[in-house]
Residue frames as qw, qx, qy, qz and C-alpha x, y, z in Angstrom:
[[0.738, -0.385, 0.301, -0.465, 61.32, 5.72, -44.55],
 [0.055, -0.390, 0.919, -0.001, 62.61, 2.43, -43.53],
 [0.387, -0.141, -0.878, -0.245, 61.08, -0.93, -43.43],
 [0.535, -0.287, 0.235, -0.759, 57.76, -1.01, -41.58],
 [0.431, -0.065, -0.900, -0.013, 57.03, -4.11, -39.67],
 [0.351, -0.154, 0.446, -0.809, 53.96, -4.35, -37.47],
 [0.128, -0.245, -0.959, -0.065, 51.06, -6.49, -36.54],
 [0.440, -0.171, 0.009, -0.882, 47.50, -5.30, -36.61],
 [0.207, -0.011, 0.925, -0.317, 45.64, -7.63, -34.38],
 [0.564, 0.379, 0.417, -0.604, 42.26, -7.02, -35.85],
 [0.749, 0.582, 0.174, -0.265, 42.25, -7.14, -39.61],
 [0.454, 0.779, -0.422, -0.089, 45.60, -6.82, -41.14],
 [0.975, -0.039, -0.077, 0.206, 48.11, -9.50, -41.58],
 [0.597, -0.575, 0.209, 0.518, 51.75, -9.27, -40.85],
 [0.515, 0.856, -0.027, 0.043, 53.50, -6.86, -43.14],
 [0.721, -0.404, 0.274, 0.492, 57.16, -7.40, -43.93],
 [0.535, 0.218, 0.382, 0.722, 59.38, -5.23, -46.03],
 [0.041, -0.348, -0.052, 0.935, 58.88, -1.85, -47.49],
 [0.185, -0.188, -0.664, -0.699, 56.11, -2.70, -49.81],
 [0.429, 0.069, 0.443, -0.784, 52.65, -1.70, -48.62],
 [0.277, 0.254, 0.922, 0.095, 50.01, -4.22, -49.28],
 [0.136, -0.306, -0.511, -0.791, 47.22, -3.39, -51.61],
 [0.308, 0.025, 0.464, -0.830, 44.28, -1.78, -49.84],
 [0.102, -0.291, -0.923, -0.231, 41.30, -4.09, -49.81],
 [0.306, -0.191, -0.006, -0.933, 38.15, -1.94, -49.90],
 [0.707, -0.275, -0.522, -0.389, 35.80, -4.88, -49.39],
 [0.622, -0.194, -0.625, 0.430, 37.62, -5.97, -46.25],
 [0.108, 0.035, -0.289, 0.951, 37.60, -2.39, -44.95],
 [0.490, -0.241, -0.242, -0.802, 33.86, -2.05, -45.69],
 [0.745, -0.280, -0.599, -0.092, 33.18, -5.35, -43.94],
 [0.472, -0.095, -0.542, 0.689, 35.30, -4.22, -41.01],
 [0.127, -0.116, 0.120, -0.978, 33.46, -0.92, -40.76],
 [0.636, -0.271, -0.418, -0.590, 30.14, -2.69, -41.09],
 [0.704, -0.237, -0.637, 0.205, 31.09, -5.11, -38.34],
 [0.267, -0.021, -0.412, 0.871, 32.30, -2.24, -36.10],
 [0.351, -0.195, -0.102, -0.910, 29.06, -0.41, -36.77],
 [0.722, -0.289, -0.553, -0.300, 27.08, -3.56, -35.91],
 [0.576, -0.165, -0.607, 0.522, 29.09, -3.98, -32.71],
 [0.026, 0.055, -0.233, 0.971, 28.44, -0.35, -31.84],
 [0.539, -0.246, -0.307, -0.745, 24.72, -0.76, -32.59],
 [0.730, -0.268, -0.629, 0.005, 24.59, -3.93, -30.48],
 [0.397, -0.097, -0.504, 0.760, 26.45, -2.15, -27.67],
 [0.217, -0.141, 0.013, -0.966, 23.99, 0.76, -28.00],
 [0.671, -0.282, -0.492, -0.478, 21.08, -1.71, -27.92],
 [0.649, -0.227, -0.640, 0.344, 22.52, -3.39, -24.82],
 [0.171, -0.001, -0.327, 0.929, 23.02, 0.05, -23.22],
 [0.427, -0.201, -0.191, -0.861, 19.45, 1.05, -24.12],
 [0.722, -0.278, -0.606, -0.186, 18.14, -2.28, -22.81],
 [0.502, -0.156, -0.579, 0.623, 20.09, -1.77, -19.57],
 [0.074, -0.063, 0.143, -0.985, 18.74, 1.77, -19.28],
 [0.583, -0.246, -0.405, -0.660, 15.21, 0.50, -20.00],
 [0.686, -0.262, -0.667, 0.128, 15.56, -2.25, -17.36],
 [0.305, -0.099, -0.460, 0.828, 16.83, 0.29, -14.84],
 [0.283, -0.146, -0.084, -0.944, 13.94, 2.61, -15.72],
 [0.677, -0.290, -0.560, -0.380, 11.46, -0.26, -15.28],
 [0.591, -0.215, -0.634, 0.450, 13.08, -1.12, -11.93],
 [0.086, -0.014, -0.267, 0.960, 12.93, 2.53, -10.83],
 [0.466, -0.223, -0.313, -0.797, 9.30, 2.69, -11.97],
 [0.691, -0.308, -0.651, -0.066, 8.46, -0.43, -9.94],
 [0.428, -0.188, -0.521, 0.714, 10.19, 1.01, -6.87],
 [0.116, -0.078, 0.013, -0.990, 8.41, 4.30, -7.46],
 [0.584, -0.308, -0.501, -0.560, 5.06, 2.50, -7.74],
 [0.634, -0.310, -0.656, 0.269, 5.74, 0.65, -4.49],
 [0.250, -0.117, -0.346, 0.897, 6.69, 3.89, -2.77],
 [0.302, -0.172, -0.191, -0.918, 3.63, 5.63, -4.14],
 [0.646, -0.359, -0.618, -0.268, 1.42, 2.78, -2.88],
 [0.532, -0.282, -0.567, 0.562, 3.04, 3.00, 0.54],
 [0.049, -0.016, -0.123, 0.991, 2.61, 6.77, 0.51],
 [0.455, -0.285, -0.435, -0.722, -1.01, 6.36, -0.57],
 [0.653, -0.391, -0.647, 0.045, -1.69, 3.90, 2.25],
 [0.395, -0.210, -0.423, 0.788, 0.06, 6.21, 4.74],
 [0.140, -0.109, -0.095, -0.980, -1.96, 9.19, 3.50],
 [0.572, -0.358, -0.559, -0.482, -5.19, 7.18, 3.72],
 [0.607, -0.362, -0.617, 0.346, -4.35, 6.08, 7.26],
 [0.217, -0.114, -0.249, 0.937, -3.49, 9.65, 8.26],
 [0.316, -0.220, -0.304, -0.871, -6.72, 10.89, 6.67],
 [0.634, -0.404, -0.630, -0.195, -8.76, 8.24, 8.47],
 [0.506, -0.286, -0.526, 0.621, -7.03, 9.11, 11.75],
 [0.026, -0.002, -0.065, 0.998, -7.68, 12.83, 11.30],
 [0.467, -0.295, -0.447, -0.703, -11.30, 12.21, 10.33],
 [0.640, -0.391, -0.656, 0.085, -11.82, 9.87, 13.30],
 [0.359, -0.200, -0.399, 0.820, -10.24, 12.47, 15.60],
 [0.176, -0.129, -0.141, -0.966, -12.54, 15.14, 14.18],
 [0.590, -0.366, -0.569, -0.441, -15.61, 12.96, 14.63],
 [0.596, -0.340, -0.609, 0.397, -14.52, 12.11, 18.19],
 [0.189, -0.082, -0.223, 0.953, -13.91, 15.79, 18.97],
 [0.354, -0.233, -0.307, -0.852, -17.28, 16.80, 17.52],
 [0.646, -0.382, -0.646, -0.142, -18.96, 14.04, 19.53],
 [0.484, -0.281, -0.513, 0.651, -17.24, 15.18, 22.74],
 [0.004, 0.028, -0.021, 0.999, -18.12, 18.79, 22.03],
 [0.489, -0.324, -0.488, -0.647, -21.74, 17.84, 21.37],
 [0.643, -0.393, -0.640, 0.154, -21.90, 15.82, 24.58],
 [0.334, -0.156, -0.342, 0.864, -20.32, 18.73, 26.48],
 [0.200, -0.154, -0.165, -0.953, -22.87, 21.16, 25.07],
 [0.597, -0.389, -0.576, -0.400, -25.79, 18.84, 25.88],
 [0.593, -0.363, -0.578, 0.427, -24.53, 18.40, 29.45],
 [0.167, -0.042, -0.161, 0.972, -24.01, 22.14, 29.77],
 [0.394, -0.289, -0.355, -0.797, -27.60, 22.69, 28.58],
 [0.659, -0.398, -0.636, -0.051, -28.79, 20.07, 31.08],
 [0.448, -0.238, -0.454, 0.732, -26.88, 21.82, 33.90],
 [0.075, -0.095, -0.047, -0.992, -28.40, 25.16, 32.88],
 [0.545, -0.369, -0.522, -0.542, -31.87, 23.61, 32.87],
 [0.643, -0.390, -0.607, 0.256, -31.30, 22.11, 36.33],
 [0.282, -0.109, -0.282, 0.911, -29.95, 25.44, 37.64],
 [0.286, -0.225, -0.236, -0.901, -33.00, 27.21, 36.27],
 [0.641, -0.396, -0.610, -0.245, -35.19, 24.55, 37.88],
 [0.537, -0.290, -0.534, 0.585, -33.41, 25.03, 41.24],
 [0.051, 0.029, -0.080, 0.995, -33.83, 28.80, 40.97],
 [0.472, -0.311, -0.421, -0.710, -37.52, 28.35, 40.18],
 [0.670, -0.383, -0.633, 0.059, -37.98, 25.92, 43.09],
 [0.390, -0.179, -0.413, 0.803, -36.16, 28.30, 45.47],
 [0.168, -0.141, -0.098, -0.971, -38.38, 31.15, 44.33],
 [0.610, -0.359, -0.542, -0.453, -41.46, 28.97, 44.81],
 [0.617, -0.313, -0.610, 0.387, -40.25, 27.90, 48.29],
 [0.186, -0.062, -0.252, 0.948, -39.64, 31.51, 49.27],
 [0.370, -0.241, -0.287, -0.850, -43.07, 32.48, 48.01],
 [0.675, -0.377, -0.614, -0.159, -44.70, 29.59, 49.94],
 [0.508, -0.218, -0.523, 0.649, -42.73, 30.53, 53.05],
 [0.038, -0.065, 0.068, -0.995, -43.88, 34.15, 52.79],
 [0.537, -0.312, -0.458, -0.635, -47.44, 32.98, 52.28],
 [0.668, -0.347, -0.636, 0.168, -47.20, 30.76, 55.37],
 [0.343, -0.126, -0.385, 0.848, -45.63, 33.56, 57.42],
 [0.214, -0.122, -0.076, -0.966, -48.32, 35.99, 56.40],
 [0.605, -0.319, -0.571, -0.454, -51.09, 33.47, 57.00],
 [0.568, -0.303, -0.652, 0.399, -50.05, 32.84, 60.62],
 [0.241, -0.786, -0.037, -0.568, -51.61, 35.25, 63.08],
 [0.438, 0.169, -0.689, 0.552, -49.29, 35.21, 66.11],
 [0.303, -0.220, 0.377, -0.847, -51.73, 37.04, 68.38],
 [0.827, -0.087, -0.211, -0.513, -54.37, 34.37, 67.66],
 [0.753, 0.105, -0.618, 0.198, -51.88, 31.61, 68.55],
 [0.145, 0.239, -0.584, 0.762, -50.96, 33.43, 71.78],
 [0.562, -0.194, 0.162, -0.787, -54.63, 33.84, 72.77],
 [0.883, -0.017, -0.370, -0.287, -55.38, 30.18, 72.03],
 [0.602, 0.179, -0.662, 0.410, -52.30, 28.98, 73.98],
 [0.030, -0.196, 0.536, -0.821, -53.15, 31.08, 77.04],
 [0.596, -0.075, 0.151, -0.785, -56.95, 30.69, 77.04],
 [0.896, 0.062, -0.256, -0.358, -57.58, 27.18, 75.70],
 [0.812, 0.160, -0.506, 0.242, -54.37, 25.33, 76.61],
 [0.584, -0.810, -0.045, -0.026, -53.76, 27.26, 79.81],
 [0.764, 0.162, -0.121, 0.613, -50.13, 27.94, 78.99],
 [0.261, -0.954, -0.041, 0.139, -48.22, 30.64, 80.88],
 [0.408, 0.780, -0.387, 0.275, -44.95, 32.43, 80.42],
 [0.785, -0.106, -0.472, 0.388, -42.03, 30.90, 82.35],
 [0.416, -0.909, -0.016, 0.012, -41.05, 32.47, 85.63],
 [0.128, 0.850, -0.499, 0.112, -37.55, 33.64, 86.46],
 [0.548, -0.440, 0.700, -0.133, -36.77, 30.41, 88.32],
 [0.865, 0.269, 0.419, -0.059, -37.74, 28.21, 85.37],
 [0.569, 0.801, -0.183, 0.035, -35.31, 29.82, 82.95],
 [0.772, -0.417, 0.307, 0.369, -31.85, 28.25, 82.75],
 [0.365, 0.875, -0.276, -0.162, -29.09, 29.92, 80.82],
 [0.877, -0.153, 0.305, 0.337, -26.15, 28.08, 79.32],
 [0.006, -0.816, 0.372, 0.443, -22.99, 29.27, 77.67],
 [0.895, 0.400, 0.170, 0.104, -21.92, 28.10, 74.20],
 [0.487, -0.518, 0.398, 0.580, -18.22, 28.02, 73.45],
 [0.476, 0.745, -0.181, -0.430, -17.15, 29.30, 70.07],
 [0.311, -0.354, 0.841, 0.265, -15.43, 26.04, 69.26],
 [0.650, 0.341, -0.321, -0.599, -16.31, 24.23, 66.10],
 [0.514, 0.140, -0.844, -0.053, -15.88, 20.70, 67.38],
 [0.763, -0.455, 0.060, -0.455, -17.41, 18.39, 69.95],
 [0.069, 0.421, -0.879, 0.213, -15.62, 16.06, 72.34],
 [0.838, -0.178, -0.346, -0.384, -17.09, 12.64, 72.86],
 [0.264, -0.546, 0.700, -0.377, -16.45, 10.99, 76.21],
 [0.615, -0.002, 0.760, -0.213, -18.44, 7.80, 75.73],
 [0.045, 0.023, 0.834, 0.549, -19.27, 5.57, 72.78],
 [0.563, 0.066, -0.037, -0.823, -22.67, 6.04, 71.28],
 [0.516, 0.015, 0.839, -0.171, -24.75, 2.92, 71.93],
 [0.267, 0.178, -0.645, -0.694, -25.86, 1.20, 68.79],
 [0.756, -0.052, 0.103, -0.644, -28.57, -0.94, 70.36],
 [0.786, 0.208, -0.569, -0.120, -26.93, -4.30, 69.65],
 [0.102, 0.369, -0.779, 0.497, -25.47, -4.71, 73.12],
 [0.597, -0.129, 0.418, -0.673, -28.87, -5.64, 74.55],
 [0.916, 0.186, -0.142, -0.327, -29.33, -8.69, 72.31],
 [0.876, -0.281, 0.357, 0.161, -27.48, -12.01, 72.55],
 [0.754, 0.457, 0.186, 0.433, -25.91, -11.51, 69.10],
 [0.089, 0.924, -0.104, 0.357, -24.93, -7.97, 70.05],
 [0.603, -0.715, 0.352, -0.039, -23.10, -9.19, 73.15],
 [0.888, -0.015, 0.351, 0.296, -21.24, -11.84, 71.11],
 [0.635, 0.563, 0.213, 0.484, -20.21, -9.65, 68.20],
 [0.044, -0.961, 0.070, -0.263, -19.44, -6.38, 70.04],
 [0.587, -0.700, 0.403, 0.052, -16.92, -7.92, 72.40]]
């Protein structure tokens, strides 16, 4: 081999010629120790960076979990309020339905009572007695053929009005002022 000339930037000095310098074990041990320390420091910095990132992620996660908790609580409150409102509406509907049923039953009972009273009244009236009293006491007679007037009813369901219906205010002084 020829002459080796090189420069080791870290530990070794310039070597000239073909003679290899004596190996310094203490320098090599110090160099390795320093490299190991640098590696340990780099590892510590890396671990510290990882720990800081983990803490940051944990803080973000806590914030998100708080937001999620608040959102869940709000959703739960909304659902519970909706349920209470629905139950209240349903209860009110049922009470009104019961009230309507009670009123319908009352109307049915009143109609039945009215029909019963009407039947009682109809059965209590003696038409022959009324006829005898009208003819004998009140001197009423049946109408003759000349007293009966017949009129024809059209099958229309409306009425035509040719004049205004008087309201009674036209006869007073205030009625004359305000009507015209």
